N, C-alpha and C positions, 0 to 999 in steps of 0.2 A: 767639779764632778762631771763625768761623761756618762750619758745613758743612751744606748742605741736600741732602736726597735728594728728587728730584722725579721723578714718573712722567710723562714727557712724552707727551702724546697724539699720535696721527697728525696730520699736517698742521700742525704747530707748528714755527716756526723756532727754532733754538738761539741766539737773540740777543734783546736787549730792544727793538730797534727794527727797522722794516722800511722802508728808504728806497729799495728797489730797484724798486718797481712802482707803477703807478697804482691797482691794486686792493690795498687793505691786506690783509695776511695776519696770522694769529695769531702772536704772539711770546711770549717768556717773561714779558713785562710784563703779559700778560693773566691770568697765574696767580700771579706772585710779585711782591709789593710790599715788597721788602727792599733798601734801598740798600747798595751796596758789594759785593755778591756777583756773581761771574761764573762762567760754565761752566768746568769743568775737562774739556776735551775737547768733542767735538761729537757730535751724533746727527742724522742726516739728517732732513729734513722728513717724509719718508715712512716713517720708522722710529719706533718707540715704546719706552717703557721708561725705565730708570734714567738720569738725568742728575744729576751732582753739581755743585753750585755752592758756591763758597767765597770768602771775602775774604782768604785766605792765599795769597799768590803762590807760596811754596815748595811748599805742599801741591798747589796747582793744577798746578805743573810736574811734581811727582812722580807725579800721577795721569795726566797727559796725555802726557808725554814718553816715546816708545817705548824710550829707553835704560833706563828703570826696569822695563820688561817687566811692568807691572801687568796681571793677568789680567782680561779682559772676556768674560763669558759671554752668549751670545745664544740665544734660542729662535727657530728659523727654520722657517717653513712654506715648503716647496719644492714646485714642480710636479714630479710624478712620485714614484717610490718607489725611492730609491737603496739599493743593497745595500752591504755592507761593502767590496766591491771598488771600488765607485763612490766611496766616501768616503776610501779609502786615499790618493789624491793630496793631499787636504787635510791628512792626518796627517803626510805627508812634507814638505809645502810645495808650493805650486802656482805656476807661472809666470804672472804678470800682465804687462800692458804696462809697468808701472813696476818690474818685477823679481820675484824669487822671494819668496814669503811665508815667514815662519817656520812651522814645524810647528804645527798646531792640534790641540786635543783635540776630537774629533768623535764623536758617538754618535747613533744613531737613537733617538727617544723617542716615547712616546704623545702624543697631543694634550694639552697642558698642562691640568691640572684648574683650575677656578676662573679661567679666562682671560676677561678682559673682552671684550665684543664690540668690533670695530673699526668706526669710523664714518668713511667708508663701508665696508661689508663688502668683504672680498676677493672678487673675482669667482669664481664657481663654474662649472666646466665639467663636465658629465656624463661626457664621454668622456676627460677627463684627470684621473687621480687626483692627490692631493696627500698629503704626509706631513710629519712634523716631525723636525728634528734639533736637537741642541744643539751649538753651536760655541763654543769658548773660544780666543781669540787673545791674543797678548801684544804687539801692535803696533796701530796704528790708522790705516791709510791711508784715503784718501777712498773711501767706499762699498766697503770691502774685503770684508766678508762676502758682499755681493751679487755682487761680481765673482768671488769664489772659487766660489760655488755655480754661477754661470753657466759658469765655466771647466770644470766637470766635467759640464755638461749638465743641471743641475737649477736653473732660475731661481728666485730668491726671490720668494715671494708676500707674505709678512709677516715682519717682523723686529722682535723685541722684545729689548732689552737687559735681561737678568735681573739681572746683577750686575757690579760693578767692584771687584776685590779682595775685601775682606770685606763690602762694602756691597751690599745687595740691595733690590730694588723690592718684595719681599714685603710685603703688608699696606698698600700705598699704592695707592689708586685713580688712574686716569688723571686728570691735572689737579691732583692733590693733592701736597703736599710736607710733609716734617717735618724737624726738626733731627736730626742724627746724634748 
């Protein structure tokens, strides 16, 4: 069994080919030349951080299927400065267009230390503060964390998946990978 921990950079598709546009976009094949491994779950093109790839279909299902409730932790830069009362709906579950989310573990955090710069950088606005929160979910709907923060009035500016279960992106630079 092969399990790869990959730190997916911003603006990279979570697939090995890009057949959808006239302008080629970066894909996993620009970083990983290892036949037979496939992503266990997805990470949006405009999100960064940990992506697991494996050649084991059962492991892939266990990681990505919401019925297994694998914890996924994200470091989220949001527009504004939410207080505990603002974050409470996320802790209880928030209503999205596709239904109620499961309760999330959410905490305000300091800007993460040793965080790599994003290319391109997040736009900075003098008049609008930003802050960081940590969000752990146990499901994985399309763009879920972004939709959750928007639902409580704090749009996501930057989203970095820090960990999936016991696997973490710590020590892996963007665009790099290692075997678990």
